[in-house]
C-alpha positions in Angstrom: 15.4 -37.9 -75.0 15.8 -34.2 -74.3 15.9 -32.7 -70.8 12.8 -30.7 -71.7 10.9 -33.8 -72.7 12.0 -35.7 -69.5 10.9 -32.7 -67.4 7.6 -32.5 -69.2 6.9 -36.2 -68.6 7.7 -35.8 -64.9 5.3 -32.8 -64.7 2.5 -34.7 -66.5 3.0 -37.6 -64.0 2.3 -35.4 -61.0 -0.3 -33.2 -62.5 -3.2 -35.2 -61.3 -1.9 -35.0 -57.7 -1.4 -31.3 -58.1 -4.9 -30.7 -59.5 -6.6 -32.6 -56.7 -4.4 -30.9 -54.1 -5.4 -27.5 -55.3 -9.1 -28.4 -55.4 -8.9 -30.0 -51.9 -8.5 -26.3 -50.7 -11.6 -25.1 -52.5 -13.6 -25.0 -55.7 -11.9 -23.5 -58.7 -12.5 -22.3 -62.2 -10.2 -23.7 -64.9 -8.3 -20.3 -65.2 -7.9 -20.3 -61.4 -6.3 -23.8 -61.6 -4.0 -22.8 -64.4 -2.9 -19.6 -62.5 -2.4 -21.5 -59.2 -0.3 -24.1 -61.0 1.7 -21.5 -62.9 2.4 -19.5 -59.7 3.9 -22.7 -58.3 6.0 -23.1 -61.5 4.0 -26.0 -62.7 3.3 -24.8 -66.3 0.3 -26.5 -67.8 -1.8 -25.6 -70.9 -5.6 -25.9 -71.3 -5.1 -28.7 -73.8 -3.5 -30.8 -71.1 -5.7 -29.7 -68.3 -9.2 -30.2 -69.7 -8.8 -33.9 -70.6 -7.4 -34.6 -67.2 -10.3 -32.7 -65.4 -12.7 -34.7 -67.6 -11.0 -38.1 -66.7 -11.1 -37.1 -63.0 -14.8 -36.2 -63.3 -15.6 -39.4 -65.0 -13.8 -41.4 -62.3 -15.9 -39.7 -59.7 -13.1 -37.7 -58.2 -14.5 -34.3 -59.2 -17.8 -32.7 -59.7 -18.6 -29.3 -61.3 -21.2 -26.6 -61.4 -21.9 -23.7 -63.7 -21.9 -20.2 -62.3 -22.9 -17.0 -64.1 -20.0 -14.7 -64.8 -20.1 -10.9 -64.7 -17.8 -11.0 -67.7 -19.0 -13.3 -70.5 -20.5 -16.8 -70.5 -21.1 -18.9 -67.4 -18.1 -20.6 -65.8 -17.6 -24.2 -64.9 -16.3 -24.6 -61.3 -14.7 -27.8 -60.2 -14.9 -29.4 -56.8 -13.2 -32.4 -55.3 -15.6 -35.2 -54.2 -15.3 -37.4 -51.1 -14.1 -40.2 -53.4 -11.6 -37.7 -54.8 -10.3 -36.9 -51.3 -9.8 -40.5 -50.6 -8.0 -41.0 -53.9 -5.9 -37.9 -53.2 -4.9 -39.3 -49.8 -3.8 -42.6 -51.4 -1.8 -41.0 -54.2 -0.3 -38.5 -51.8 1.1 -41.4 -49.7 2.4 -42.9 -53.0 4.1 -39.6 -53.9 5.8 -39.4 -50.5 7.0 -43.0 -50.8 8.3 -42.3 -54.3 10.1 -39.1 -53.3 11.7 -41.0 -50.4 12.8 -43.8 -52.7 14.2 -41.5 -55.4 16.1 -39.5 -52.8 17.5 -42.6 -51.3 18.7 -43.7 -54.7 20.1 -40.3 -55.6 21.9 -39.9 -52.2 23.6 -43.3 -52.5 25.3 -42.6 -55.8 
């Protein structure tokens, strides 16, 4: 396994947490999500993002609405639902626990 592949798998694993975290601060258009993630050095492509957004919507964690755009076709804006906020809280706790565990393992080498 290459380092690039390992890093990509780790990013994919936390992408759901990152998306919900961004949307917990406010509704966003897909391009806004990509730019926010990119600004944080979490590189993601539309081909990865759209299926994840769809899965989160189908699970009841996200909703969306269409808004007219001054430049081109209407845009789909995503919002986190109350169920999504509860899920985010749960996976955020799991993330904190995982980071603590990994750090403990790494520091005892």
